Structure formats: structure tokens, C-alpha cells
C-alpha positions as CSV (number, residue, x, y, z in Angstrom):
1,M,47.7,60.1,-75.3
2,A,47.5,62.7,-72.3
3,Q,45.2,62.1,-69.6
4,T,42.6,65.0,-68.7
5,V,40.8,65.6,-65.4
6,G,38.1,62.9,-64.8
7,I,38.2,62.7,-60.7
8,I,38.2,65.8,-58.4
9,E,38.4,64.8,-54.7
10,I,38.0,67.3,-51.7
11,W,39.6,67.3,-48.1
12,W,37.7,69.7,-45.6
13,K,39.6,70.7,-42.7
14,G,41.6,67.5,-43.1
15,V,38.8,65.1,-43.8
16,Q,38.2,63.4,-47.1
17,Y,34.8,63.5,-48.8
18,E,33.7,61.6,-51.7
19,C,31.8,63.7,-54.4
20,V,29.7,63.0,-57.4
21,T,30.8,64.0,-60.8
22,G,30.6,67.8,-61.6
23,S,32.9,69.3,-59.3
24,T,34.4,72.8,-60.1
25,I,37.0,74.9,-59.2
26,K,37.8,78.6,-60.1
27,L,40.8,80.1,-58.6
28,P,40.9,83.5,-56.7
29,G,42.5,86.5,-58.3
30,Y,42.2,89.5,-60.4
31,K,39.9,89.7,-63.1
32,N,39.3,92.4,-66.0
33,N,36.1,94.4,-66.1
34,T,35.0,96.4,-69.2
35,Q,34.2,100.0,-68.8
36,V,32.9,101.7,-72.0
37,T,33.7,105.3,-72.6
38,G,32.1,107.1,-75.6
39,S,33.2,104.9,-78.5
40,T,36.2,103.1,-76.9
41,V,36.8,100.3,-74.4
42,Q,38.7,100.3,-71.3
43,R,39.3,97.8,-68.7
44,Y,40.0,97.8,-64.9
45,Q,40.7,95.1,-62.7
46,S,39.1,94.0,-59.7
47,F,39.7,90.8,-57.4
48,A,37.4,87.7,-57.6
49,A,37.0,85.4,-54.8
50,G,37.8,81.5,-55.9
51,E,35.0,79.4,-55.8
52,V,34.7,75.6,-55.3
53,K,31.4,73.7,-56.2
54,A,31.3,70.0,-55.0
55,T,28.6,67.6,-54.1
56,P,29.5,65.2,-51.3
57,V,27.4,62.4,-50.5
58,L,26.3,61.9,-46.9
59,K,26.5,58.3,-45.7
60,T,25.9,56.6,-42.7
61,G,27.6,57.9,-39.6
62,M,28.2,61.3,-41.4
63,K,27.0,64.5,-40.1
64,L,25.5,67.2,-42.5
65,S,26.3,70.0,-40.0
66,T,29.9,69.6,-41.1
67,F,29.2,71.8,-44.0
68,T,27.6,74.9,-42.2
69,A,27.7,78.3,-43.4
70,D,29.4,79.5,-40.1
71,D,32.5,77.3,-40.8
72,E,35.7,78.1,-42.2
73,G,39.1,76.3,-42.5
74,E,41.2,74.7,-45.3
75,L,39.7,73.0,-48.6
76,Q,42.2,70.9,-50.5
77,V,41.0,69.8,-54.2
78,K,42.9,67.2,-55.8
79,C,42.6,66.0,-59.2
80,D,43.7,62.6,-60.9
81,T,45.9,64.1,-63.1
82,G,48.1,65.4,-60.3
83,Q,47.3,69.2,-59.6
84,A,46.2,70.0,-56.1
85,F,44.9,73.2,-54.8
86,V,45.1,74.1,-51.2
87,L,42.8,76.9,-50.1
88,P,43.9,77.8,-46.7
89,D,40.9,80.6,-45.9
90,A,38.0,78.6,-47.4
91,F,34.5,79.3,-46.0
92,I,30.8,77.8,-46.8
93,L,28.6,80.1,-48.5
94,D,25.5,78.4,-47.6
95,N,24.0,75.5,-45.7
96,P,23.8,72.5,-48.1
97,T,20.6,70.8,-49.1
98,L,20.5,67.2,-48.6
99,S,18.7,65.3,-51.4
100,D,17.2,61.7,-50.9
101,Q,18.6,60.7,-54.3
102,G,22.0,59.3,-53.1
103,G,22.6,61.4,-50.2
104,K,24.0,64.4,-52.2
105,A,24.6,67.7,-50.6
106,P,26.0,70.3,-52.9
107,V,28.3,72.8,-51.1
108,T,29.9,75.8,-52.3
109,W,32.9,77.3,-51.0
110,N,34.7,80.8,-51.5
111,A,38.3,81.7,-50.7
112,G,40.9,84.5,-51.3
113,L,44.2,82.5,-51.2
114,F,45.5,79.5,-52.8
115,Q,48.4,77.2,-53.4
116,E,48.8,75.0,-56.4
117,V,50.9,72.0,-56.1
118,L,51.7,69.6,-59.2
119,R,52.5,65.7,-58.5
120,S,55.2,64.4,-61.0
């Protein structure tokens, strides 16, 4: 039986952060856009930024200011199935909002470059 992704871990600027379930990654690259012309449909391409959404948990001794919108750097996303993605030009879209329900602080990154590595 094949294993599917169940756990996603992140490393922001070389530091690992534990995240709650629900993390997502959308790779950067070209996307198709629809152009209707009369009674036909055409397509044109544009570049779309990659997006990573993760919810790190803030624990004792950790700083929420680690995830500010004026910060950029390397983001690594690793799956328990062996896929890993390195986004060297990642940046945080907005300062996170900290929750009093388990220290959740959702963060969204965008990036334009990525490299995928597969663990065997």
C-alpha cells in the first residue's frame, strides 16, 4: 500500500518549526488564463507566485517576531513521504495573528523560485 502525505514540516531560515495539520504548498510557475474571444476560448499564460501556508505553534521561549512581513529568506518544506521543497526567495505576506488556542500563529509565504528534492 502506498503512503500519502500526512505530515508537513517547515524550516524557516534554517530553524525547524512544528506546525498543526492543514499546511499547504503551491509551487510557483506559469498558469493558464482564459481569454474569451467572441464564441471561442483562447488561453494565455502568466507567472504565479508559489504559496506556502503553515500554522506554527508558539511555545515558551519562541518569538512571534520571527515571522514578520519585513522578513525574507529560505523556506524549506518537507513531507513525511520524502518530498522536500526549497524556496530560497520566500517572504512572509503579513504579520501572523497569535491565537490563545494552543499558540497557533498562521503564516503565509510567497516565493518565485523552488527546487524539489526527493528522498529515496
